[in-house]
N, C-alpha and C positions, 0 to 999 in steps of 0.2 A: 862163726857164720858171720856177715855181715847184712845188717837190716835197718834201712834207712826208713820213714814215713811224711810222705808229703802232700799237701793240696796240689795238683797238677791240673792244668787242660787233655785233651788229647795230643800227644804233638802228629805235626803234618809229618807222611812221608814220603820219600824221593816217589820210591815206583808201587805201583799197585799193581798188584801180579792177579788175583782172584776177590773183586769186587763184588759183595750181594746185594740183590735193592735192597732195602730197609722199611717193613713194612711198621705202621703204629698201632700195636692192639687197641682195643679198647678199655680207654680208663685212665691210658697213658700217661703217665705225668709228664711235665717241660722237663728234670732234672733223670728222666731216664731211657726218654725218644731221645732219638737225632734230630740235630737241630736241620740234618735233611733226608732225613728219612721221607718215605713215598710210597702210600698205600699201595700193600699185595693185592694181587686178582681173588677170593678166594676159591673161583671156580677151574683155574690154571694148576695142574699140578706144579710141585716144586719150580721146577727146572724153568718154569713159564716167570717167574717169578725174581726167584734168584739168578747168579751166573752158575751154577755148577760146573764149568768147563774148566776148574782146575781140585775136581774130588772125586773119589772115585767112592763108594756106597758099600761097607756091613754092615750083614746084617744076622742077627740070631737063627738062626734058620741055612740048613744042610745038610752035612753029616756031619757028626761025630768029627771034631778037632781037625773043621773043613768049612766054615761058614761062609755061606754066599755073598759075593762078592759083581755089585752094579757097575758099568764101570762107568767114565766120564760121558762117553757118547748114547748109554740109554739114562742120562737124568735130566738132558738139557731140551726145552722148548716146554711150551705150553703143555702138551700131550706126552711129556715125557716120563718115566718110570716113577710109580707110586703105588704102595699095595697098607696093609694095617699097620705095620712099620718103619711106613718112610711115607707120609704125604702130607697135601694142605688142609691145614684146621679151616671146614669150612665159612666160620663165624667170622675169624678175622686177618685168613691168608697166610700165619707161622706157618714155615717148616714147621714139621713134627716127626719126632723120633719117639719111637716106643720102645722101654726093651725089659722082657716080663723078665720073671726070676727065674726061669725055667728055659735056658734055648742055648741052640748052639755056640760052644767058644770055641777059642784059637784055643792053639796046645797050649800055651803059655800062660791061661787068666784060667779061673772056676767063672767067673761071670760073664752074659751074657750083653752085645753089644748091638745098635743102631746108631753106626756110628761113622764121618765123614773121614775120608782119608784124603791130605794134600797131595795133589800131582801135580808136572808140568802139563803147562799145552800141547806140546808135542806127543802128552802121552805115557809118557812116563814117572817113573816114581819122583817127586820131590824128596833130594836131598841136599841141604844145604847144608854151608861148614855158619859155624860160629864166631866166625867175623862178619860184618857190618851189621846193619839193621835188620830185624825183623818182628813183624808183627800180626799177631791173632786179633783182632779185638770184632765184639760181639756185643749184641743185644737181644735178650733173649728172656723166657720166665719155665720154671720150673711149676708146668702142671700136676702134676703126681710124685710123688716119691715114696718105698717105702724105708727105706733108711739113712740111704746112703747113693750117690752118682755122680757120674765126676763129667763133666761139660767141655771142657777142653785141656787140650795135650800138648808138653813140647816132647814127643818120643826119639828118642836113638836110631840112627837110621843107618850107615853103612860104617866101619873100621873099626870095629870089633866083634864079640861073639854076642857082645851082652844085650838082653832085647826087654832093656827097662826104659821109662819111659823117664826122662832127665824132670820134667815136670808135669802134674795132675792137678785139676781145680776141681774143688769136690762141691755140690754143694745137700747139706744132710738135711733132713727129714724135720729139725726142729729150729730151720730157716738161716742156719749157718754156714760162711760162706770160709770153704778153708782151702790154705793153698800146699799141695806135699812138696816141697825140691827133695828126690833124692840125696840121697850121701854120694855112693860110689857107682860103677859100672857094674858091681858085683849086690848091687841092693841096700836095701836102708833106707826108711823116707823120715824124713822131719817134720813138721804139720804146723801149720803157721792160721789163726782165727785171724780172716781181711776183711770179714763182714757177715752182714747180716740182714737178709729179706726174707719176708715169710714168705711163702708155698703161693704160690698165683698170682705175685709180684713181677714186673719186669725190673730188674736190673741189668747192669754192661760191664763188661771185661775187657780188659785190653793187656795182653800175654805175652811180653815180647825177651827178644836179646838183643844187646848190647857190647860193645867195643869188645866183643869176643868172650868172657867173661863174667857177662851179668845177667840178670834174667830182673828183669821187670816187669811188675804186677800193677796193673790201676783196677779197681773193685771201684765203681761209681764216683770217679772223681779221686778216691784215696790209693795215693802209691807209693810202693814199698820198692826194696830193691833187693837182692840174695847174689850172696857171690858165686861163680858154678867151681865147684872140684876142680883142679887139673887136671883129676882123671878124665873128665871127660873129653877135656879141649884134641885129642884124635877122628872124634865121632862126628858125623853130621849129624843133621836132624832132620823132623817135617811136623807140622801140625795137624793137631784130630780134632773133632769138636762133632759131640751132638746127644747121645744120651749114654754113655759106656756105665750100666746099674753097678754097684758096689756089692750089694747083697745076694742071695742064689737059696733056692727051695724047690721043692715039686709044683710050684704054685704058676701059671700062664697065665694067671690076672691082675697077680701084686707085681711092680714093676716100677719103671720112672720113664712119666714122660716130658718132654723137655719138648718148650716151641719157642722156633729160632726168626725174629725179626729184622736181625740183620749181622752179615758174617763179613769180614774181608781181612786176605791174607796181604801183606804186601812184605818189602824185600827192596831193602836198599841201602 
């Protein structure tokens, strides 16, 4: 696997599919806040501060193997959906995701999540090919985490039977940021240490695909590239972002809480 590291500014993308307002958290430094940041209104639901027209929400509640899904139509607007698992932080306007260690999971996972899944504006599920340029950009902070939480993904869509992610970006309780790249659609993940940020501090990432065969990751201005194995070429993809907790127990008070101040999906 090829890995190259360099410092770079975030690239300008051709078409923005889902742009979310950026809110600057209290105490954010110029190196971690977007230069176009606009402060969110803490009195509004996330849909009043963020464009949620290209996302649907999955929560850690529902029936076994069937987590509750909230469609985009219910998420949008200042009075849009919010609850204990997905809400606006009243202190700084962050779009906040809470995933306890005990919660309803999907059939293919042992871990609960409060997480957005990329959609198209017509209401259909996003399902894009690897060709072209695709980016998920975020400004966030992990408020609390027991062990490990996934805060961003590129996930396999149609094209085969695999339900694996192509890429998962993890944040560890010790502050390490780790990228997991899947070895094949059958499984197996290679881990790459890509940064370190203390719990509660604001940081940013861009997860992207370019040229049909390369994963591009930027964390706080430092960029690395990873080859996509050819076994993934037949699959289409979609983005996910939020709090996908990576630990489980019988506790409903331990878990991962993540606040997002910016989230943008673009395709070009």
